[in-house]
Every structure is written in structure tokens, then in C-alpha cells.
N, C-alpha and C positions, 0 to 999 in steps of 0.2 A: 503494499500500500504505499501511495507517495503521501509526504507531509504536504499539506494543504492549508492549513491554517491552525487558530487558537482552539477550536474546538477538541481536535486530536490530541493535543497538549492537556487541555484541561482534563479530559478523560483519563488520560495517563496520570496526571497528579493528583486526581482524586480517587485513585484506586486503591482498594482497602484490601491489604494482603492478610488480614486475620493474624498478624503478628509474626507471620513469615516473611524472610528475607526477600528481596528483590536483586536482580540482575538488569542492569543498563550498560550496554555496550555502543561506543561511536568508533567508526573507522572511516579514516579518509580515503574513498575509492576513486578519487578523480583522475582517470587514465590521461589526461592532458598532462599531468606532471608525474604520473608515477606510472612505475611498470606495472603489469600484472605479480610479476615475482615480488616486488618492493610491497604491494599490498597484500598479499599472501602472507609474507613475512610478519606485517605488522599485525596481522590477524592471529597467527599462530602466537606471536609474543605476547599479546594481550591475554589469551587463553591461558599459556603457561604462566603469566604472573598471577592471574587468577586462582589458578589451582593450587600454587604455592601458598598463597595468602590463605587459601580454604583449609590446607593442610593444619596451618598453625593457628587457625580460628578457634577463639573460646566460645564455642556455642554449642546448644544441643545437638544430638544425633539428627533429629527430625529437620533442624534447620538446614545442617551441613549438606543431607542428603537432598533438600530440595534446590539448594545451590548448585549441587553436583549435577542434577537432572537439568538447570539451566544451562550449564558450561556444555553438557553432552548436546544438548539440541542446538545451542550456537553452534559449536563445532561441526555437527551433522549438516546445518545450513551453509555454513561456509566451503565445506568439502562439496557441496553439489551444487550451489548456485553462485558462488563469490567470482570463478571464473570468468562467467557470461555476465555478471554484474556490469549494467551499463549506466548506472547515476554516480554523481560525484561524491556522494555520502551513504553511509548505511548506518542507521540506529536499531539496536534490536532490544525489545524490554521483554522480560521474563519472568514468571513467578511458577515454578514448576507443580508446587503443592497446591495453588489457586487456580492452576490450569489457565495461566494468562500468558499469551505468546503475541508478539505483535511487533514484526520487523516494519521499519519506515523507510523509504528510497528518500534521500535528501538532495536538494538541489545545489548544495555547497558543501564542501569538503569540511569535516569536522575536527576537531583535535582527537587522536587516539586516545581511549581510555575505556575501563571497565569498572563500573562502581558497583559494590554489592551491598546494600543496607535496607533499612525497612519500607523504604518509597522509592519509586522510580524517580530516576535524576534527569529531569526535563530542562534544566536552565540552558544547555547547549540548543535544544530546539528553540527557545525564544530567540537565543541570540541570533540564528539564522533567520526566524522571521523578521526581526528587526532591520534586517539587510536588503528586504524586497518591498516593494511599493506595490499596491493594487492599481493598474492603469486600465482606464478606458481610452479606447482608440476609437476615434470618429473619422471615417473616411467619406468624403462629401464631394459630389458635383452638381451639375445644374438639375438633374433629376432623380439621382439616387443618393441614399445614405446608408451607411452600414456601420454597426458598431461591435467592438469586439473587446473582451476584457483579456488581459495579459496580465499573470500573476505568477512567480516563481518559475519562471521560464516556460510557461505553456498559455496556448491562446486557446479561447472558447468564443464562438459567436453570441452575440448578445441579443440583436435586433436588426431589421432593415426597413427600410423606406424608400419607395418609388412613388413620386409624384406625376401628375399629368401635366407636365410644362409642355406648351408647343414649342415645335421647332422654329428657328429664326427662317422668315420667309421674305421675299422681296415684293412689296407693295407698289401698285401704282397709284393713282388718284392725283388729285390738283395739287402741284407743288410738292409733292411726296406727304399729304397730310396721312394717306391711307397707310403709308409705311410707317410713319411714325407713332399712329394709334396702335398697331401691330406690336411695334417694340413696347410700348407701355404695357400693352396686354400680356405681353410674355414677361417682361419685367415684373409686373405684378405676381403671378403665378411663381417665378423663382424666389420672391420675396417670402412669399408664404411658405414655399418648400423649406426655405432657409428657417423660418419661424417654428415650424414643425420640428425640424432637425434638432434646433437649440431646445425645445421644449422637451422633447424626447431625451435630450442627455440629461436635463435638470431632473427628469422623472427616472431615470437610471440611477443618478446619483441618490436621490432621496430612497430609491429601495435598497440600493446595497452602495454605500459610499466609496469613494475611491480618491485615493492621493493625488494621482496624476491624471491629467487629460492631454493626450497626443492627437494632433489634428493633422489629417491630410486633405488637401483642396488646393484649388488654382492660387496663384497670388493675387488674381484680381477678386477673387471669392472672399478671401481671408476679411478685408476691412468692411465688407457687408455684414459677415456672419459674427464677427467678433465682438460688436457692441449687442446683439441680439443675447448673448450669452448670460446667464446669470451671475451675480457677482461671485458666488461660491465656485463656479465653473472657471471665472477669470484667474482666480486666484491659484488655481489647480493646473491651469494651461501651461505646460511645461516645455513644449516642443511642436515641432512640425513635422509632417511625413510626406515623402515622395509618392507614397503609396496611393493607388486609386480603389474606388469602392470593388471593382472586380478582380482584385488582384488576390492571388492564391494565398491561403492562411500562411502557409511556411515563408513566403516572401514577406509577408507583413509582419511575422513573427521577428524575422531576423533583423528588420529596420527598426524595429520598436526594442530588442534586446541590445543592439549597438546604441541607441540612443540613452537607453537607460543607464547602460554602463558608463557612457560620457558625463551623464549628469550626477551618476552617483559618485563618480571620482570627483568631478568637481566641488561637489559637497564636502567631501571628504577632506579634499586639500583646503578646502576655504574653512574648515573647522580646526584643522591643524594649523592652519596658517595664524588664525585668531588666536589660538592657545600659545603658539610660538612668540607671536608679537607680545601678548600680554605678560608672559615669562620674562622677556628681554627687557621690558621697560619695567619690571617689579611691580606689575599690577596685581590683580584678584585672581592668580592662577597657580598651580603648583604642578609637579612633574615627579616622577620615579614611583616607584610602588610603596616605598616607606613613607614618604612625604604625602602621597595621596591617602594612604590608610590614616595617617594621623589627622589630616584635615576631616576625613570620612568620620573618624570618631568623634571631631569637635563639633560634627553637625555644620561644618563650613561649606560643604560641597553643594553646588547648584547644579552642575551637570558633568558627567564624566567622559573623557575620550579615551579610547583603550584599543590597542592593535587586535585587530581579530585573532581568536586563538592563543593569545598571551596566555600562559599558565604559570603559577608558581604555588607550590605549597606553602600552607602558612599556619596559623593558630587563632583561635576564637575563645573568649571569655565566655565560660557557660552562664555566667552571672548577667554581666551588662552588655554580651555579644559584641565587644569590642574586638576588631580584627588586627592582627599583628603578623609580622614576618616570621619573627623567631623568639619572641617574648616568652619567657617559660612560666612568668608570675603576671597577672594583670596588673599594671601599676596603679588602677582605679579603686578595685576591691582585693586586690592582694590575693586572688584566688588562682590556682594553676589553671593555665589555658588548655586547651585541647586541640589535637592536628586536625588540619581540614586537608582535603586532597587538594583544593583548588582554592587559594583565598582571593584571587581574582574573580572568579565567578560568585564568590561569596561577596565581594566589594558591588558587584553588578546588581545582585540581587537587593541588597541592601538599599542602593540607589533608588532601584525602581520602586521598591516600597515605599520610599519616602518620597514619591511621585515627583522624581525629579529624571532628567533626560538621561541617556546614554548613546554616544555615539562611537559605533564601531568601525575601525579603519582597517582597510586592507592593507598589508604589507606588500612591500616596504614603502616607507613613506618617513616624513621628517620626524613624525614620532619617535621612531626606532632610537634618534640621538638622545631622546628625552627619557629614556627607560620605558618605551611602551606604553605609557600610561601616564594620564595627568587630568587635572580638573580645573573648571571655572569655580571660583568662590564667590560666596554670598558678600564676602567683604573681605579687606586687605588684611592679613594678619601681621 
């Protein structure tokens, strides 16, 4: 099953294991960067690590048997399907004792990891969803309009419209008056066609909101259509396409994905540029994992900027939930801290729970020079 949206993530997050442990596996299967052999080696390495950890785990026999069943099913799946796998990432969620098994095909390569605990580990899925926009594509000419949705690398048709617009004709009449009348008649039909297209686009937005709108039309059409769009749509109009209404979906998708990639790269570069500028002038920003965690613990973080798949083991205080890199004792309440598999993911979750923004940056970028993580602060410290 493909990852398509938050509903799947919420279902996994709400799963009740009845006290039984669960297994969550993530593996990068992007064949544009990795060979089949590299993917297979990473997959086997994760399972080997997990089995070694299972041997040393202090848990009841029933729990260990359930986890062993998870690993056996995952290994069988990999041996059967991994070689022919065509997606960029794979996630598997399993709880053998509760008969839950769910592989998810991912549109973006995750960080390789396997996590065994009391609930499914879904934060990497949320990170992937954050990287994609729901895009409405409107392709328009004088008679036709077609709408498509593009999300997470896939396209589906939404709606179509064909209007009865007369063709351009040459008219006679005294001093060309008849010709002018016909032209006015045609233009009125075209205007009505464009108004219907603009209203349909807004209706689609109200039914299922989208973040971006891409428009494909002739250059002389855009100045007529653009004023007809609702203000909400104008705010989401991010780019123009060359595709025509009759274009095949494959070519439309290719052009949309190319534009989406450019826009995302521009957004990421702009975010990193603002962070670096703020850091260099000594403004309201911090960088590096230790300083960012300190600012987060002091509730100073307004938004987080982090390299995609940046990972680091760390520690958390079980009382105040503050995050640290290596502090064995929490300096706030003097309690021993506990290890966490990824303190970066923990930080992302804290920021999201506080209602603040997280911007994940595709490496390599200028952010790498600043410890791969930084934050805009509410005030200068």
C-alpha cells in the first residue's frame, strides 16, 4: 500500500497493541542513488541488529516471541519483494501477536532504522508528508478546462468542463459591424467559460483544500482569467505550465513534478538563507544541535530548520521531558536522563506539539555548515 496521507499515519499511531511490543522498519530503497546490492545489505543489517538486540532484551518470553515473529515476517517480505521494489522508500509495521501487518511504499527515501517498542514509530512518515504539497492543476483553453490533482508524485483527474463557444468567423455587414457583433458574442461566451472555470476551481478547493495551484493556459488568456480567481486561489497560484487540456497525464505529471521540485528547492534555499543571515548578524536564531536543544528547552524556538534525515542519539529527562545530547543528569530536576534513539526526531515532535513550524531541508545545503539544524527564536538571547 502506498503512503497517501495523514489518515494512514493516524491509524498506525492509534493502534492498540494490548501491551505487546511492535516493530517499525524504515529502509531507503531509492534506486536512483543506491544499487540493489546496497539496499539489500542495509535491509539485512537492520534485521541483524534487531535480532542481536532481541537476544539481549529483558522482556517476557511472549513479548520476545512476538518480536521474533515480526522479524521473521519482515525477512520473508524482503527476500520475496525487495529486489523488485520500485518505490524510493519502504516502511513496515508489524505486531505479530495482535496480527497487525502493514507495509507502506514511500515516495521519499527515509533514514534506515528499525524500532521495537510499545507503539508504532510514525514520526518519519510525518516528516515525509511535510515534504509534499497537494497541488491542483488547471489546464484551460477557449473551450475546455481540465483539472488534475498531483500529490506525492502521483496524478489523478478531478473534473473537466467543455463550453459551447462559437468558433471565430469572418462576418460581412456594413463597415464590418456584423463582424464586430460576432466577435463580441464570441468573447462573451469565452468570458462565461473562464468564469465557470474559476468557480469550479474554487469549488474544488472548498471540497478538498490544496496548497498550490498550477495553471496551464495561453499567455493572452492569463490576464483575463487571473482576476476571476478567488483571493484564496490567487494566494496559492504558484506557477504556469505549458501543458494543454488534451495532454496525456504522464506528460502533465512530468512537468508538474519538475516545477514542484524547483519551487521546493527555492523555498528551502530561502529558509536557509534567512537563517544564515540571522545567525551572521547575531539576531534571533541559533544553530547546531546542542544550542538548538538548549533553546528548545527554554521555549525560545519559533520555528525549526533541519536537514532531512539528520539523526543523532540523545537523552531525555523523564520528568520535564527536556532533551539533551549527552547529559546523564537533567540540570533542571537532577533526575537521571534516559537514552532516545533519535533526539532530532524528538525535537521535531516537541516543536510540532507546540504549534510551531518545521522546515526540512534536502541535503546538501548551506545548513550543513551550521550543524544541519537551527532555529528561528522568539526573542534574542
